[in-house]
C-alpha positions in Angstrom: -103.3 26.2 -132.1 -106.4 28.1 -133.2 -108.0 26.7 -136.3 -108.9 29.3 -138.7 -111.1 29.0 -141.8 -109.5 30.7 -144.9 -111.3 33.1 -147.0 -111.8 30.1 -149.7 -113.8 28.0 -147.1 -115.8 30.9 -146.0 -116.7 31.7 -149.2 -117.6 28.1 -150.1 -119.4 27.6 -147.0 -121.8 30.6 -147.0 -125.1 30.2 -148.1 -128.3 31.8 -148.5 -130.5 31.4 -145.3 -134.2 31.5 -146.3 -135.8 29.7 -143.6 -134.9 28.1 -139.9 -134.0 31.6 -138.3 -134.1 31.4 -134.3 -136.1 33.3 -131.9 -132.9 35.4 -131.3 -132.4 39.5 -131.7 -130.1 40.7 -134.0 -128.9 44.0 -132.9 -128.4 47.2 -134.9 -124.6 47.5 -133.5 -123.8 44.3 -134.8 -124.9 45.1 -138.4 -123.1 48.2 -137.9 -119.8 46.5 -136.7 -120.1 44.1 -139.7 -120.6 47.3 -142.4 -117.8 49.0 -140.6 -115.8 46.3 -142.5 -117.9 45.3 -145.3 -117.3 49.2 -146.6 -114.3 48.2 -147.8 -115.4 47.0 -150.8 -113.9 48.2 -154.2 -115.8 51.5 -155.0 -115.0 53.4 -158.1 -113.6 56.8 -156.7 -114.3 56.1 -153.2 -118.0 57.0 -153.9 -119.4 54.7 -151.4 -122.8 55.1 -153.2 -125.0 53.1 -150.5 -127.0 53.8 -147.5 -128.9 51.5 -145.2 -131.9 51.2 -143.3 -132.1 48.6 -140.4 -135.2 47.0 -139.0 -135.1 45.5 -135.9 -137.5 43.2 -134.3 -139.6 46.1 -132.6 -140.1 47.9 -136.0 -140.6 44.5 -138.0 -144.5 44.7 -137.7 -144.6 48.2 -139.5 -142.2 46.9 -142.0 -144.0 44.0 -142.9 -147.2 46.2 -143.0 -145.8 48.6 -145.6 -144.9 45.2 -147.5 -148.7 44.5 -147.2 -149.9 47.6 -148.7 -147.9 46.5 -151.7 -150.2 43.3 -152.3 -154.0 42.3 -152.8 -155.6 41.7 -149.5 -156.2 38.3 -150.7 -152.4 37.7 -150.5 -151.7 39.2 -146.9 -151.6 35.9 -145.0 -149.2 34.5 -147.3 -146.8 37.7 -147.5 -146.7 37.9 -143.8 -145.7 34.6 -143.2 -142.8 34.9 -145.7 -141.6 37.9 -143.3 -142.8 37.1 -139.6 -140.0 34.9 -138.5 -137.3 36.6 -140.0 -135.5 38.5 -136.9 -134.3 41.3 -138.9 -133.9 43.3 -142.1 -131.5 45.3 -143.8 -132.7 47.6 -146.8 -129.9 48.5 -149.2 -129.7 51.6 -150.9 -127.8 53.2 -153.6 -127.7 56.5 -155.2 -128.8 56.2 -159.2 -126.3 58.5 -161.3 -127.9 59.0 -164.6 -124.6 58.4 -166.2 -124.9 54.6 -167.1 -121.2 54.0 -166.6 -121.2 55.4 -163.0 -124.4 54.1 -162.3 -123.0 50.4 -163.3 -119.9 51.1 -161.2 -122.1 52.2 -158.1 -124.1 48.9 -158.7 -120.9 46.7 -159.1 -119.3 48.4 -155.8 -122.8 48.1 -153.8 -123.0 44.4 -155.0 -119.2 43.8 -153.7 -120.3 45.5 -150.4 -123.3 43.2 -150.0 -121.1 40.4 -150.6 -118.5 41.2 -148.2 -121.3 41.7 -145.4 -122.8 38.4 -145.8 -119.5 36.6 -145.7 -118.5 38.7 -142.5 -121.9 37.8 -141.0 -121.4 34.0 -141.9 -118.1 34.1 -139.9 -119.9 35.3 -137.0 -123.0 32.6 -137.6 -125.5 35.1 -138.8 -127.4 34.0 -141.8 -128.5 36.1 -144.4 -130.8 36.3 -147.6 -130.4 38.9 -150.3 -133.7 39.4 -151.8 -135.1 41.7 -154.6 -138.9 41.3 -154.1 -141.6 43.3 -156.4 -142.2 45.5 -153.5 -139.1 47.5 -153.6 -140.3 49.1 -156.9 -143.5 50.0 -155.2 -143.9 53.7 -154.4 -145.8 52.8 -151.7 -142.9 50.8 -149.9 -140.5 53.1 -151.2 -142.2 56.3 -149.4 -142.8 54.2 -146.3 -139.1 53.7 -146.0 -138.0 57.3 -147.0 -136.4 56.1 -150.3 -136.3 59.1 -152.6 -136.1 59.7 -156.3 -132.7 58.9 -157.5 -132.0 56.0 -155.4 -132.5 52.5 -155.9 -133.3 49.6 -153.5 -130.5 47.1 -154.4 -131.9 44.6 -152.0 -133.4 43.4 -148.8 -131.4 41.3 -146.9 -133.0 38.9 -144.2 -131.1 38.4 -141.4 -130.9 36.2 -138.6 -129.1 33.3 -136.4 -130.1 30.0 -137.8 -130.5 26.3 -137.3 -127.4 25.1 -138.8 -128.8 21.6 -139.4 -131.2 23.1 -142.0 -128.1 24.7 -144.1 -126.0 21.7 -143.2 -128.5 19.4 -145.4 -128.3 22.1 -148.5 -126.2 20.5 -151.7 -124.5 22.9 -153.2 -122.6 22.8 -156.5 -120.7 25.0 -159.0 -120.1 24.6 -162.5 -116.4 24.3 -163.2 -114.9 27.5 -164.6 -112.9 25.7 -167.1 -116.2 25.1 -168.8 -116.8 28.6 -169.3 -113.4 30.2 -170.0 -112.1 30.6 -173.3 -108.6 32.0 -174.7 -108.5 35.2 -176.8 
């Protein structure tokens, strides 16, 4: 009999992978395969407000250069070191509807889709961390990626296969929901 993990197990095991990436390519085809399932997240009115920009290893240097243009030269080495060992990136962009209710629904749907993506990736031994660095708001970075007015970069996912010993050492805990629940 083949042992399989429950959804609850995958949810509890998954963690953000910030370091310890292996020098192993992440293909666009794999990311598309994961996205094909991730997009089944709840989406109000089936608006599917997202789009994706994949940055592979061969385009990584140009991507890092776009990031560096948003930082002082004195910080370039430190900033570069934050990205140089990440095998791939996925930039997630959503439409920004001017109506607050629709904007919030679209942001929630995009966030749900991103959680699905991270869980699906974890199940394939692929690590991710969802980042929202300051440069996602910089017109130079947005322009380099072709992000238009009326679009929001929801996050940049660092993506890669990883050293499982590093993540195994992480101590994770959550507050018991009973401590945060009241009854009406």
